[in-house]
N, C-alpha and C positions, 0 to 999 in steps of 0.2 A: 503494500500500500504506500510505501515511501521510497521512490526511486533513488533519492540521494542517499538515504540510509542503506539501501540495498548495495549500491556501488561502494560506499565507504566500508561496509562490512566485508564485501568481497576483497577489497584491496588489503585489508588487514588480516586476511585469512591465511597467509603464508603459502608456501610451496608455489603453485602456479597462479598466484593471485592476480597478476597482471592480465593474463588471458581470461580468467574467470570474470574479473571486473569489466573488461572490454566486451565480452559476450553479453553480460547482464545489461550493460549500458546500451549496447547496440539494439538488443531486443526491446528494452524499455522505450528507447527513443523511437524505434520503428512502430511500436504499438500505440504510443501515446503522443508522439511528436516532441519537438524540441522544447515546448513550453514546460515540460516536467523538470527541466534542468535549471539550476541557478544561472542567471545571466553571466556571472563571472566565469563559470565553467565553460559556457558556450564560447565566450570571447577568448578565453585562454586556449582552448583547443583550436579554434579558428586561426589565431595568431601563430600558434606553434606549427601549423601546417601550411600557412599562407605562402611561404617561399616556394613550396612544391605544388600545392593545389588549393583550390577554394572549395572547401567541403560543402558549404551551403549551396553554391552554384551547381556542384555535382549532384547533390540530392534533388534540387529542383529540376535539373535536366533529366534525371532518372524518372521522376514522377511524370514529367511531361511526355517522355517516351512511352511510359506504361499506359498513359491515357490514350495516346495516339494509336498504339497497337492493341489496345483493349486487353492488356494483361494485368491491369490494376483494377481493383474493386474496392471502393471506399465504403461499401455497404449501405449506400443510400441512393 
């Protein structure tokens, strides 16, 4: 019920914590959208990746392509 707590718990889990936290965050973001994340997290991730790619632009492009080829269903 709390995406932030879920990811923080996964990060602190030890062993393969980075992969577990990444998977949890990816699924939670895909299911609920970026609004579940604190703004500072979103900005930090975007800034860390900006030299190589724009994550938000990539996500919007994937959504647009899914709508175009009818492989995405928003359930409404």
